[in-house]
N, C-alpha and C positions, 0 to 999 in steps of 0.2 A: 842643186848640186848634182852633177852627173855621177852615177854610181859605177864602180869598176866592173861590176857584174850586174845584170838585171836583178831587180828585187821582185819577189813573187809573194803572193798571198791569196787569200780567198775566204770563203764562208766556212762555217763549222762542218757542214755535211760534205763539202767537196764538190757540190754541183756547179759552183761558180768559182773560177780562179782568174787571177790577173797577173800581169807582168808590167813593170815600169822601169825605164832606164834613167830617168832624171826626176829628182824631187825638188820641190820648192821648200818653203818654210812650214814646219809643223806647228799646229796651234791647238789650243784648248778653247773651244767656243762655248760660251756660257748662255747663249740665247735659248729661249724657251723651246723653240722648234728642235734644236739639237738635243735638249734634255729629253724631249718626248721621243724623238726618232731613235735615240740610243737607249732609252729607258734608264738613264743615269743622270748624274749631276752635271754633265757637260758632254760635248761632242769632241773627241780627239781626231783631228783631221790633218792631212798633209797634202799640199798641192802636188799633183802628179802630171808630169809632162811625158809624152810618148807612152802613155798607158794603153794596154790592150787587154781585152778579155780573152783568156786562153782556153777556158773550158766553160761552156754554158754561157748564158747571158743573164744579167740581173733583171729583175722587174723594177719598174720605176714608179714613184709616187710624186706627183706635182705638189710639193708641200707649200708653195706660194706662187704668186705670179712671176717671181724672179728665180726660183730654184726648184730643182727636182732632186729626189733622193733615190739611190739604188739600194736594193736589198735582195737577198736570195729568196726566191719564191718557194723553195722547199723547206728551208730551216729558219728563215726570217732574219738572218744575220744582216745588220746594217753594213753596207759596203762603201757607199760613195755619196757625194754631194756635188751637184753641178749647177753652175750659173753661166752667164755669158762670159765670165772671166776665166772659166775653165773647170776642170775636174779636180776634186779633192777626194782622196781615199781615206777610209777609216784606219787609223794607225794600228789599232788592235787586230786588224785582219791581215797584217803583214806576217809572213813566216818569221821574220826577225823584226819585231816592233821597235827595237832599240835603234835600228837604222833610220827611223823616221821620228825621232824624239821631238816632242813639242818644244818650241822656242819662244812662244808668245801666248798670251791669253787675250781673247777678243770678246766683244759684246758683254762687257761687265755689268751693264744695266740689269741683266737677268741673273747675275751670279747669285747663287743661293747663299743666304747669310751664314750658314754653318760651314761652307766650303773650306775657308782658310784654317779652320780648327781640326779638320779631319785627321791629319797626321799626329795630332796630340791625343787622340782617343786611346784608351787603354787597349792592349793587345791581349786577346784570349788565347791561351795555348790549350790545345786538346791533347792530353797525354794519356787518356784512359785506354784500357785494352779494348773496350767496346768501339771507341773511335778508330783505333789502329786497325781493328778487324774490318770496320766499315770501309776505310780507305784502301785496305789491301784487296778488298773484293770488287773494287770499281774497275770496269772495263770501259774505256772511252770509245765512243762511236764517232768522235770528231776526226776530221781529216788531219793527217800529220802536218807538221810545219815544214813541208817541202813538196815540190811537184811530184805527182805520181802519174804513171802512164794510164792506169786504170783505177777507178774508184767507184764503189767500195771494192775491196779485194774480193776476188771471185768466191772464196769460201764464206764470205759474210753476207752474201745475197740470200734473201728469203725466197 
């Protein structure tokens, strides 16, 4: 799908940013390589056409004879997966991940047996004063969900 405006995204620390003007189908990949590459239960990826790196360049790891994976060399954020069929970007790295929502699950042979029951797990609510104080004291060092001319802000440099 061609987007009305280019979509942007990047890593946690802001060292690597991208822009894309056309997306394919978003997916959740259950293969073991994606589980390890993302450190999670699946790899959320979307096919990216006309993508370009707009700040910095990712580092690449040749994860198999057929694919390589991009990540930020500074903060480690998984960014992309590339094969001879093209580039896929990590959905969670988009400034607006909703724009690249998954539409299909793939590689079900490695799907973890507890995956389908995750949304039925009980929800723990943290309502203590101690937890509220902890949350109020957090200052995020992550790049904001939009492009910036300069990062980190000049006042934040050590």
